[in-house]
BADREN-756703 format. One line per field, with one value per residue (C-alpha): x, y, z; residue in one letter. Coordinates in steps of 0.1 Angstrom, whole numbers, plus 5000, padded with zeros to 4 digits. Each point is the difference from the previous one (the first is absolute). Last residue first. Layout:
BEGIN
xx <- X, ... $
yy <- Y, ... $
zz <- Z, ... $
aa <- A, ... $
// end
This chain:
BEGIN
xx <- 7228, 4991, 5006, 4977, 5021, 4970, 4985, 5033, 5004, 4965, 5006, 5033, 4982, 4980, 5031, 4995, 4973, 5019, 5032, 4981, 4984, 5033, 5016, 4971, 5003, 5038, 4995, 5010, 4980, 4999, 4969, 5001, 4970, 5018, 5018, 4975, 4991, 5037, 5008, 5008, 5033, 5006, 5032, 5009, 5014, 4992, 5036, 5008, 5035, 5001, 5033, 4994, 4964, 5011, 5027, 4979, 4972, 5022, 5014, 4966, 4985, 5017, 4977, 4969, 5011, 5004, 4966, 4982, 5018, 4986, 4966, 4995, 5000, 5012, 4986, 5022, 4985, 5023 $
yy <- 0130, 5005, 5031, 5014, 5032, 5023, 4975, 4999, 5037, 5007, 4976, 5018, 5034, 4990, 5005, 4990, 4974, 4988, 4996, 4980, 4979, 4994, 4988, 4977, 4985, 4996, 4981, 5013, 5032, 5011, 5012, 5025, 4998, 5007, 5030, 5028, 4990, 5002, 4973, 5011, 5001, 5011, 5014, 5007, 5027, 4995, 4996, 5036, 5013, 5013, 4985, 4968, 4995, 5009, 4974, 4973, 5008, 4998, 4966, 4986, 5015, 4975, 4971, 5021, 5015, 4966, 4989, 5031, 4997, 4965, 5011, 5026, 5037, 5014, 5028, 5009, 5009, 5018 $
zz <- 5895, 4963, 4980, 4973, 4996, 5008, 5025, 5021, 4996, 5013, 5029, 5009, 4998, 5032, 5021, 5036, 4993, 4969, 5021, 5026, 4974, 4982, 5033, 5007, 4965, 5004, 5032, 5034, 5006, 5037, 5017, 5029, 5022, 5033, 4986, 5007, 5036, 5011, 5025, 5035, 5018, 5036, 5012, 5036, 5023, 5037, 5010, 4992, 5006, 4965, 4991, 5019, 4988, 4964, 4999, 5016, 4977, 4969, 5011, 5006, 4969, 4976, 5009, 4999, 4967, 4984, 5013, 4987, 4967, 4995, 5012, 4973, 4991, 5034, 5022, 5029, 5034, 5025 $
aa <- L, D, L, N, F, H, K, R, L, A, E, V, Q, P, Y, K, E, A, L, K, Q, Y, K, E, E, P, T, Y, A, Y, E, T, A, T, S, E, K, S, L, Q, F, T, F, Q, L, L, D, N, S, L, R, E, R, L, F, N, L, A, D, T, S, A, M, Q, L, E, K, K, I, T, D, N, P, V, E, L, T, M $
// end
């Protein structure tokens, strides 16, 4: 079974936790050939995180263009 995961950290965590799950499933299903494979999701590999207030504002303004209009209308600074 191939599972798609969003990032490498989750991939490593699932690989460590999968041993117990695989042992349980192999015993219950009487199938020693059962295995898990993990691959990184193509969509989430370019995820960018906003850390500074300016980056957070830019992300918000990209998602909701009205925020920029409100900032200009009320003459607000960042």
